N, C-alpha and C positions, 0 to 999 in steps of 0.2 A: 528244498521245501520240506516242511514238517507240519504236522497237525497235533492236536490234542483232543482227547475225549475226557471230559470232566463230568463226574457224577456228584450231585449234591442232593441233599434231602432237606426239604423245608421243615424247620421246627414246628411244633404243634400249633396250629392256628396261624401260621405265618406264610402260607402258600401265596396269597394275594400280594403280600409285600415282596416276595421273591419275584413274582411276575412283573410287578411294577418296576422294580430295580433292573431287572434283566432286559425288559422291553426298552427302557431308556438307553441302556448300553447297546442293544441291537441297532436302535435308531442312529445313535452317535457314530457307530462303527461303519455305517454305510458310506460315509465320506472319507474313510481311511484307505490309503493305497496299500497294496500288498496282502490283502486278506480276501482271497477269492471265495472262501466259504466261511460262514459264521452263522450257525444254526443252533437255536435252542429248542428243546423239546421237553415234554413231560412223558413219563412212562404211561402207556395205555392201561396198564393194570393197577397203577398207583400214582395218581396225579400229584402226589407230594414228592415224588422222585423226579429230579431234574437232570437232563443229559445235554451237555453243551459239546458241539463239534466245531472246531475252528481250525483252518488251514492257513498257513502263512507262506508267502512266497520266499521268505528269507528270515534268518534270525534277526536282522535288522528291523524288519517289518514287525515282528513280534515284540521286540524291544520298544519300538515306537508306539505301538498300541498300548503297551503296559506303562508307558510314560505319559499317557494322556491324563488330563484333569479328570475326565469321566471315570477312567479306570481307578484312579486314585480315590475318587469319591465313592464309587460303587463297591469296590471289593470290601472295605471295612464294614460298610453298611450291610452287605450280603452276608458276611460272616456272623452278623448279629441275628439273622433271621433263618439261616441254613447251615447245615453241617456239611463239611467237605468229606465225601466218602472216598473218592479216588480221583486221581489224574493219571492218564496214560499218554505218554508222548509216542506219536506214530511217525513213521517215515513213509509217506505216500510214494508210490511208484506208478509208472505208466501214464497213459493220457488220462486227463481229468475231464469228466463230463459234468457240466454245470448248466442247468436249465432253470432260469428264474421262475418263481411262481407266477402263474397266469400266462406263461409263454406258450403252453400247449393248449390247444382247443380252439 
């Protein structure tokens, strides 16, 4: 299992386009196997800063995700409206707690 934290910054005036592109990607990824965590966020103190956290059950799951038509369509479009600041590969360990939104309460 491994994960990635990706930091992107919307180009000036392109925040809404980043949100539109990544929202479609989030929706399409819901049906993919091997991705237990796929979360996109903006920074609380700067909404033009985007942080993506994705966890893959295997390298094969990551490769399958990156081979989808949606990934192939979204990434070039995203690079037109945002700058890639950094990507950090992580190696998760221990038990993973995942509570879907709306499951508590």
